[in-house]
C-alpha positions in Angstrom: 58.9 130.1 56.7 60.6 128.2 53.9 64.3 127.7 54.0 66.2 129.7 51.4 68.7 127.9 49.1 72.3 128.3 50.2 74.3 131.1 48.7 77.3 129.6 46.8 79.4 132.7 47.1 78.7 132.8 50.8 79.8 129.1 51.2 83.0 129.9 49.4 83.8 132.8 51.6 82.9 130.7 54.7 85.2 127.9 53.6 88.0 130.4 53.1 87.3 132.0 56.5 87.4 128.6 58.2 90.7 127.7 56.5 92.2 130.9 57.8 90.9 130.0 61.3 92.6 126.6 61.1 95.8 128.2 60.0 95.7 130.6 63.0 95.0 127.7 65.4 98.0 125.8 63.9 100.2 128.8 64.4 99.0 129.3 68.0 99.6 125.6 68.7 103.2 125.9 67.4 103.9 128.9 69.5 102.5 127.2 72.6 104.4 124.0 71.8 101.2 121.9 71.9 99.7 119.4 69.5 97.5 120.8 66.9 94.7 118.3 67.5 94.6 119.1 71.2 94.4 122.8 70.5 91.6 122.3 68.0 89.7 120.2 70.5 90.1 123.0 73.1 88.7 125.5 70.6 85.7 123.3 69.8 85.1 122.8 73.6 85.3 126.5 74.2 82.8 127.1 71.3 80.4 124.5 72.7 80.5 126.1 76.1 79.8 129.5 74.7 77.1 128.1 72.4 75.1 126.3 75.2 75.9 128.8 78.0 72.7 130.3 79.2 72.6 133.7 81.0 69.1 134.6 82.1 67.9 138.2 81.9 64.7 139.9 82.8 63.2 139.3 79.3 64.4 135.7 79.1 63.2 134.6 82.5 59.6 134.3 81.3 60.7 132.2 78.3 62.9 129.8 80.3 60.5 126.9 80.2 59.8 127.4 76.5 63.5 127.5 75.6 64.2 124.5 77.8 61.4 122.5 76.2 62.6 123.5 72.7 66.1 122.3 73.4 64.9 119.0 74.8 62.7 118.4 71.8 65.6 119.1 69.5 67.8 116.6 71.5 65.1 114.0 71.2 64.9 114.4 67.5 68.7 114.1 67.2 68.5 110.8 69.1 65.7 109.6 66.8 67.8 110.4 63.8 70.8 108.6 65.3 68.6 105.5 65.7 67.5 105.7 62.1 71.0 106.0 60.8 73.0 103.7 63.1 70.3 101.8 64.9 71.2 103.1 68.3 68.3 103.1 70.8 68.3 105.8 73.5 66.3 107.2 76.4 66.3 110.8 77.5 64.8 111.8 80.9 65.1 115.4 82.1 63.7 117.0 85.2 63.8 120.7 86.3 65.2 121.0 89.8 64.7 124.8 89.8 60.9 124.7 89.5 58.9 122.5 91.7 56.0 122.5 89.4 58.0 121.7 86.3 56.9 118.6 84.4 59.6 115.9 83.5 60.5 115.4 79.9 60.8 112.0 78.4 62.5 111.7 75.0 64.6 109.5 72.8 63.5 106.7 70.5 60.1 105.0 70.6 61.5 101.8 72.1 63.3 103.8 74.8 60.2 105.7 75.8 58.1 102.6 75.8 60.7 100.8 77.9 60.6 103.5 80.5 56.8 103.7 80.6 56.6 99.9 81.0 59.2 99.7 83.8 57.9 98.9 87.3 59.8 101.8 88.8 59.5 104.0 85.7 56.9 106.3 84.3 55.9 109.4 86.2 56.7 107.9 89.6 60.2 107.1 88.4 60.7 110.6 87.1 59.6 112.0 90.5 62.0 109.7 92.3 64.8 110.8 90.0 64.0 114.5 90.7 63.9 113.8 94.5 67.3 112.1 94.2 68.8 115.1 92.3 67.4 117.5 94.9 68.8 115.4 97.7 72.3 115.4 96.1 72.1 119.2 95.7 71.2 119.6 99.4 73.9 117.2 100.5 76.6 119.7 99.3 75.7 122.0 102.2 75.3 119.4 105.0 77.1 119.7 108.2 80.4 117.8 108.7 80.3 114.3 110.3 80.8 114.1 114.0 84.1 112.6 115.2 82.3 109.5 116.6 80.9 108.7 113.2 84.2 109.0 111.3 86.1 105.9 110.3 89.9 106.1 110.4 91.7 105.7 107.1 94.3 103.3 108.6 91.7 100.8 109.7 93.4 97.3 109.6 90.1 95.6 108.8 89.9 97.7 105.5 86.3 98.4 106.2 84.5 101.3 104.6 81.1 102.9 104.8 79.3 105.1 102.5 81.0 108.3 101.3 78.5 110.5 102.9 76.3 109.7 105.9 72.6 109.7 105.1 70.3 111.3 107.6 67.7 108.7 108.6 65.0 110.9 110.1 61.5 109.9 111.1 60.1 112.0 108.2 62.0 110.0 105.6 59.6 107.7 103.7 60.0 104.0 103.6 60.7 104.1 99.9 63.6 106.5 100.4 65.0 104.4 103.2 64.9 101.3 101.0 66.5 103.2 98.0 69.3 104.6 100.3 69.9 101.2 101.8 70.3 99.6 98.3 72.6 102.4 97.2 74.7 102.5 100.3 75.3 98.8 100.5 76.1 98.6 96.8 78.7 101.4 97.1 80.3 100.0 100.2 80.6 96.5 98.6 82.1 97.9 95.4 84.5 100.1 97.3 85.9 97.2 99.4 85.9 94.5 96.7 87.2 96.7 94.0 84.7 95.2 91.5 82.6 98.0 89.9 79.7 95.7 89.0 79.5 93.8 92.3 76.0 93.2 93.7 74.9 92.4 97.2 73.8 88.8 97.9 70.9 89.7 100.2 69.5 86.2 100.7 72.9 84.4 101.0 75.7 86.4 102.5 78.2 83.5 102.1 78.2 84.0 98.4 80.1 87.3 98.9 83.3 85.2 99.1 83.2 85.4 95.2 84.1 89.1 95.6 86.8 88.4 98.3 84.8 90.0 101.1 82.4 89.1 103.9 79.7 91.0 105.7 80.0 91.9 109.4 77.5 93.4 111.7 74.2 92.0 110.3 71.7 91.8 113.2 70.7 88.3 114.1 67.1 89.2 114.6 66.8 90.6 111.0 66.3 87.9 108.4 68.7 87.8 105.4 66.2 89.0 102.9 65.9 91.6 100.2 65.1 95.1 101.6 61.9 95.0 99.4 60.6 92.2 101.6 61.8 93.6 104.9 59.8 95.9 107.1 60.4 99.7 107.1 61.8 99.7 110.6 64.2 96.9 109.7 65.5 98.8 106.7 65.9 101.9 108.7 67.8 100.0 111.4 70.1 98.5 108.7 70.7 101.9 107.2 71.6 103.4 110.6 74.1 100.5 111.2 75.6 101.1 107.8 76.1 104.8 108.4 77.7 104.2 111.8 80.0 101.6 110.4 78.7 98.7 112.4 77.4 97.0 109.3 80.4 96.8 107.0 82.2 94.8 104.4 85.7 93.5 105.2 88.3 92.3 102.8 89.0 88.6 103.1 92.7 88.2 102.8 92.8 84.5 103.8 92.7 82.0 101.1 90.2 79.2 101.5 91.8 75.9 102.4 90.3 72.5 102.7 91.2 69.7 105.1 93.5 68.0 102.5 95.3 71.2 101.5 98.4 72.4 103.3 98.0 75.7 105.2 100.1 78.6 104.3 103.3 78.7 106.4 107.0 79.0 106.4 109.6 76.9 104.6 110.1 74.7 107.7 106.4 73.8 107.9 106.3 72.9 104.3 109.4 70.6 104.6 107.8 68.9 107.7 104.6 68.3 105.8 106.4 66.8 102.9 108.3 64.5 105.3 105.1 63.3 106.9 103.6 62.6 103.5 106.7 60.7 102.4 106.3 58.4 105.4 102.9 57.5 104.2 104.3 56.3 100.9 103.4 59.4 98.8 106.1 61.3 96.9 105.4 65.0 97.3 107.8 66.4 94.7 107.8 69.7 93.0 106.5 68.1 89.8 102.9 67.2 89.5 103.7 63.7 88.0 106.2 61.1 88.9 107.9 59.5 85.8 109.6 56.1 86.0 111.6 55.4 82.8 112.8 51.8 82.1 114.5 50.4 79.1 113.6 47.0 77.6 115.4 44.7 75.2 113.9 46.3 72.0 115.3 49.7 72.9 111.8 50.9 73.5 111.3 53.3 76.3 108.7 52.3 78.8 107.2 55.2 80.7 104.8 54.7 83.6 102.8 57.6 85.0 101.8 57.9 88.6 99.8 60.6 90.3 101.2 61.6 93.7 98.0 63.1 94.9 96.0 59.9 94.2 97.9 57.0 96.0 95.1 54.5 95.2 95.3 55.2 91.5 99.1 54.8 91.7 98.8 51.2 92.8 96.3 50.5 90.1 98.3 51.7 87.1 100.0 48.5 86.1 100.2 48.9 82.2 102.6 51.5 80.9 102.6 53.6 77.7 105.4 52.8 75.3 107.2 55.5 73.5 108.9 54.5 70.3 111.1 56.6 68.1 110.4 56.7 64.4 112.3 58.4 61.6 110.1 60.1 58.9 111.6 59.9 55.4 109.8 63.1 54.3 111.3 65.2 57.0 114.8 65.8 58.3 113.6 65.7 61.9 112.7 62.8 64.1 109.2 62.5 65.5 108.1 60.6 68.6 105.1 58.3 68.6 103.4 57.3 71.9 101.4 54.1 71.7 99.1 52.6 74.2 101.0 49.3 73.9 101.2 47.3 77.1 104.1 45.6 78.7 102.6 42.3 78.1 104.4 41.9 74.7 107.1 39.9 76.5 104.4 37.4 77.5 103.1 37.4 73.9 106.6 36.5 72.6 107.0 33.6 75.0 103.6 32.4 73.9 
């Protein structure tokens, strides 16, 4: 059916009606002592909820799949239009958790759909995995509470955490699900302890976790430090059990790394003693990073020698000193300072 041209009189009446609605919203906001923009957003949110609210009936139940498919197709077309106008690429994946035989829907832009189909974990298998994950999250809302021996106290001094919900590792669970749960559980635990939302587990080198300020405790010695994709199914299941029980956990590292040449953190007395010991060795450990020795020569030039307290060998090697001379600039009312790399051998040059 062809679209009829818009009625000009209807549009005028509609504009007048909407202006009246905005006036009523403004009056209501003033009575409620609320901002007008916030009230208008509340009205728009209420309208959207009513617009997309779906109440099934006996006649609409048979058309559920058709209506759902129509809505998803319209959303995909909107995303394609958004790409044509603003150049935004998108991907839309929808699964029906109510019907076990329902087919997944893949929409969005062409690049987004091709990207999903070309992914190693994408395509139809990825859609099925996504549906299984959604079903598992729905079923986890009705799981039994955790037993007392599996709970972790909130006032744990080691600041160790486990996953938010214990995952049941049963014998019927597939190796793929165990691997996915292990990836997800370790990632959530690491990000919860470190406080870094994009932190990733260093599977092959646990020592690199120090960059996040944490370290891993409880990794079995008979399991190699490898990616779960290369480990055996029983090894992944064992790691997942340890993670759920809290034996495998991340601990916040509150100690700062210190080398053999760096002083350890201590009280004021220990710091004073360490400085006294360093002074006996001929090293001046002052609060300043550099030690400046100022001497005046006959030409009223200021001779400044720079020594590094943390490098005693370099201190004995710095014999020449930089000369700072004061020069008056005729174009400005201020005085500028010029630092030249002239050596103190000028006295020798004068005698020559």
